[in-house]
C-alpha positions in Angstrom: 0.1 0.1 0.1 1.5 3.3 -1.0 2.2 5.8 1.6 2.6 9.0 -0.3 1.5 12.2 1.3 -0.5 13.9 -1.6 -1.7 17.3 -1.6 -5.1 16.1 -0.1 -3.5 15.0 3.1 -3.1 18.2 5.0 -4.4 17.7 8.5 -2.7 16.1 11.6 -4.8 14.4 14.1 -3.8 15.1 17.9 -5.5 12.8 20.4 -5.4 14.1 23.9 -5.4 17.6 22.3 -7.2 19.2 25.3 -4.4 18.1 27.6 -1.3 20.0 28.8 1.0 18.9 26.2 -1.7 18.6 23.6 -2.8 22.3 23.7 0.9 23.3 23.4 1.2 21.0 20.4 -1.9 22.2 18.8 -0.6 25.6 18.9 2.9 24.4 17.5 1.1 23.0 14.4 -1.2 25.9 14.0 1.8 28.3 14.0 3.0 26.2 10.8 -0.4 26.7 9.5 -1.2 22.9 9.7 -4.8 22.3 10.0 -5.4 20.1 13.3 -8.1 17.8 14.5 -8.4 17.5 18.0 -9.9 14.4 19.5 -10.4 14.3 23.5 -13.0 13.5 26.0 -12.7 16.9 27.4 -13.9 20.0 25.4 -10.9 22.0 23.5 -10.8 25.3 25.1 -8.8 27.1 22.3 -10.6 26.5 19.1 -10.5 28.8 16.0 -9.7 28.7 12.3 -7.8 25.4 11.4 -9.0 23.4 14.4 -11.7 20.6 14.0 -12.6 19.3 17.2 -14.0 15.8 17.9 -15.2 15.5 21.7 -15.6 11.9 22.9 -14.0 8.6 24.1 -11.4 7.1 21.7 -12.6 3.7 22.9 -15.8 4.3 20.8 -15.5 3.3 17.0 -17.4 6.3 15.9 -15.2 8.7 17.6 -12.0 7.5 16.0 -13.6 7.2 12.6 -15.0 10.9 12.6 -11.3 11.9 13.7 -9.2 9.9 11.3 -10.1 10.5 7.5 -8.6 10.2 4.1 -7.3 13.7 4.4 -5.2 13.0 7.5 -1.6 13.4 7.0 -0.6 11.7 10.3 -1.7 11.1 14.0 0.0 12.1 17.1 -1.3 10.0 19.8 -0.8 11.6 23.1 -4.2 10.5 24.8 -3.7 7.6 27.4 -4.3 6.7 31.0 -0.8 8.1 32.4 -1.1 7.6 36.1 1.2 4.9 37.3 -0.8 4.5 40.5 -3.9 4.5 38.7 -2.5 1.9 36.3 -1.7 -0.6 39.3 -5.4 0.1 40.6 -7.2 -0.2 37.2 -4.8 -2.5 34.9 -8.0 -3.3 32.8 -8.9 0.3 32.1 -5.1 1.1 31.5 -5.0 -1.7 28.8 -8.4 -0.5 27.2 -7.3 3.3 27.1 -3.8 2.7 26.1 -3.1 -0.7 24.0 -6.8 -1.1 22.5 -7.0 2.5 21.6 -3.6 2.4 19.9 -4.4 -0.7 18.0 -7.7 0.6 16.7 -6.1 4.1 15.7 -3.1 2.1 13.9 -5.8 0.1 12.0 -7.5 3.1 10.9 -4.0 4.6 9.9 -3.5 1.3 7.7 -6.9 1.4 6.2 -6.8 5.2 5.2 -3.0 4.9 4.2 -2.2 7.5 6.9 1.6 7.8 6.4 2.7 9.0 9.9 2.0 7.8 13.6 3.7 9.4 16.6 3.3 7.9 20.0 3.7 9.7 23.4 5.5 6.9 25.1 7.5 6.9 28.4 10.9 5.8 29.8 9.0 3.5 32.2 9.0 1.1 29.4 12.8 0.3 30.6 11.7 -0.1 34.1 14.2 0.4 37.1 17.8 0.6 36.3 19.0 2.1 39.3 21.3 5.0 38.7 22.3 3.8 35.2 21.7 6.0 32.2 18.7 5.1 30.1 19.4 4.7 26.5 16.8 3.9 23.5 18.4 0.5 22.9 17.9 -1.0 26.6 15.5 -4.0 26.7 12.1 -3.3 27.6 11.3 -4.5 31.2 8.4 -2.3 32.6 7.4 -2.7 36.1 3.9 -1.4 36.1 0.8 -1.7 34.0 1.2 1.8 32.8 4.8 0.8 31.6 3.8 -2.4 30.3 0.9 -0.8 28.0 3.3 1.6 26.6 5.8 -1.0 25.7 3.1 -2.9 24.0 2.1 0.1 22.1 5.8 0.5 20.9 5.7 -3.2 19.8 2.5 -2.5 17.8 4.2 0.6 16.2 7.2 -1.5 15.2 4.8 -4.2 13.8 2.8 -1.6 11.8 6.1 0.2 10.3 7.5 -3.2 9.4 4.5 -4.6 7.8 2.7 -1.7 6.3 5.3 1.0 5.7 4.1 3.2 8.3 6.3 6.0 9.7 5.9 5.4 13.4 8.0 7.1 16.0 7.5 6.3 19.7 8.8 9.4 21.8 9.7 8.6 25.3 9.0 11.6 27.4 10.6 12.4 30.9 8.9 14.6 33.4 7.3 17.3 31.4 6.5 20.6 33.1 5.8 24.1 32.0 2.8 26.6 31.7 -0.5 25.0 31.3 -0.3 22.4 34.1 -2.6 23.8 36.7 -4.7 20.7 36.9 -1.8 18.5 37.3 -0.5 16.9 40.7 2.9 16.2 39.7 6.0 17.7 41.9 6.3 21.0 39.9 2.9 22.0 40.3 2.8 21.2 43.8 5.8 23.5 44.5 4.2 26.2 42.5 1.0 26.1 44.4 3.0 25.8 47.8 5.0 28.9 46.8 1.9 30.9 45.9 0.0 29.8 49.1 3.3 30.5 51.5 3.2 26.5 52.4 5.7 23.7 52.3 5.9 20.5 50.3 6.4 16.9 51.1 9.3 15.0 49.7 10.0 11.4 49.8 13.0 10.0 51.7 16.2 12.2 51.7 15.1 14.0 48.5 18.4 12.8 46.7 16.6 10.9 44.1 17.2 12.3 40.8 14.6 13.2 37.9 14.9 14.4 34.4 12.5 17.6 33.9 11.8 18.5 30.3 10.0 21.8 29.4 6.8 21.4 27.3 8.3 23.8 24.7 11.2 21.3 24.3 8.7 18.5 23.9 6.7 20.4 21.2 9.8 21.0 19.4 10.8 17.3 19.7 7.2 16.3 18.3 7.5 18.7 15.3 11.0 17.5 14.6 10.0 13.7 14.6 7.0 14.7 12.4 9.4 16.2 9.9 12.2 13.4 10.2 10.5 10.4 9.0 12.2 8.5 11.6 10.7 5.2 12.9 11.5 3.8 16.1 12.0 5.1 19.9 13.5 8.6 20.7 14.1 9.9 24.2 12.9 13.3 24.9 14.2 15.0 27.9 16.5 17.5 29.3 19.5 15.4 29.2 20.2 16.6 32.8 18.9 15.0 35.9 18.6 16.9 39.2 17.8 15.8 42.7 14.5 16.6 44.4 16.2 18.9 46.6 17.7 20.7 43.8 14.5 21.2 42.4 13.1 22.9 45.6 16.1 25.0 45.7 15.5 26.1 42.0 12.0 26.7 42.8 12.9 28.9 45.7 15.2 31.0 43.6 12.6 31.6 40.9 9.7 32.3 43.4 11.5 33.9 46.3 9.4 31.6 48.6 10.8 29.9 51.6 9.2 26.6 50.6 9.9 24.7 53.9 10.1 20.8 53.2 9.1 17.9 55.1 10.6 14.4 54.4 8.2 11.4 54.4 8.8 7.8 53.9 9.1 7.1 50.2 6.5 4.5 48.8 7.4 1.1 47.6 9.0 1.5 44.0 10.2 4.8 44.1 13.1 5.1 41.6 16.5 6.2 42.7 17.1 8.1 39.5 15.8 8.8 36.0 19.0 9.6 34.0 18.6 9.6 30.1 20.7 10.1 27.2 19.3 12.2 24.6 22.2 12.1 22.1 20.5 9.5 20.1 17.5 11.8 19.6 19.8 14.4 18.0 20.9 11.8 15.3 17.5 10.2 14.7 15.0 13.3 14.8 17.5 16.2 15.4 16.3 17.0 19.0 18.6 18.9 21.3 17.0 20.3 24.4 17.2 24.1 24.7 15.3 25.4 27.9 17.3 25.4 31.2 15.7 24.2 34.3 15.5 27.6 36.1 14.3 29.4 32.7 11.7 26.7 32.4 10.5 27.1 36.0 10.3 30.8 35.5 7.9 30.4 32.9 5.6 28.0 35.1 6.0 30.5 38.0 4.5 33.3 35.6 1.8 30.9 34.5 0.8 29.9 38.1 0.9 33.5 39.2 -1.3 35.0 36.4 -3.8 32.3 37.6 -4.5 34.2 40.8 -4.7 37.7 39.3 
């Protein structure tokens, strides 16, 4: 089946387009003049010229078929159940939301000869490698239903790329942060809300565990680069520099001027000692090089959270 992107293939489908990363990515495509179809359970707040909105559950065939059409140039699949804790509590829902929906979208892509499919994946497909550096070629050994479903999705992409000539890239995001994440309960927004309220934050253990925080602007750039690259396979999208939780707190204190006292609490089972990623391979495969420093990125998040209270 030929996979040429003719002049009639102009629009990109962004699933989960009403979410934190999705809204930023839709703006990125619209800045290029690319028509976007947003499909999400939640209404899309930023409609306008060049944006078609399909509101509904991607588990439903009618919703998927309304979104993906013969005019679709590619699919960027962000929608998923992304909470590790919820995946442990609800493994069947996680499988249905993540694996079954991805399979059905790939099948629609095959039927309509859609040439591109980009998946939001995660380094959780690798599992816990201690303090070792995560590279794209490590074996997949996920330790949670969430990680397992994303690993399964990556295998489906690989199969469809091999069998049908689909360009299929799995973008393994680290911890994404930045403006637009007021509804999130990850550590950066918790620190921002604490700084606004003059309260403190709880941190697990001694706070020396390290994480890679990547700014949403870098993530959007990575997706657009992958879209342009024609690359099939996994690509790590992170800052390429890991910082401890204590260093994160210090950086937020510097950006906000808040005292941000900390309370150390017992770490839950399975708390990883480090997430350290090597992004050099992504420079070669999709041309991605992170550009937003942690303090600059946190400053954009602080400006956003401060603006919510004015």
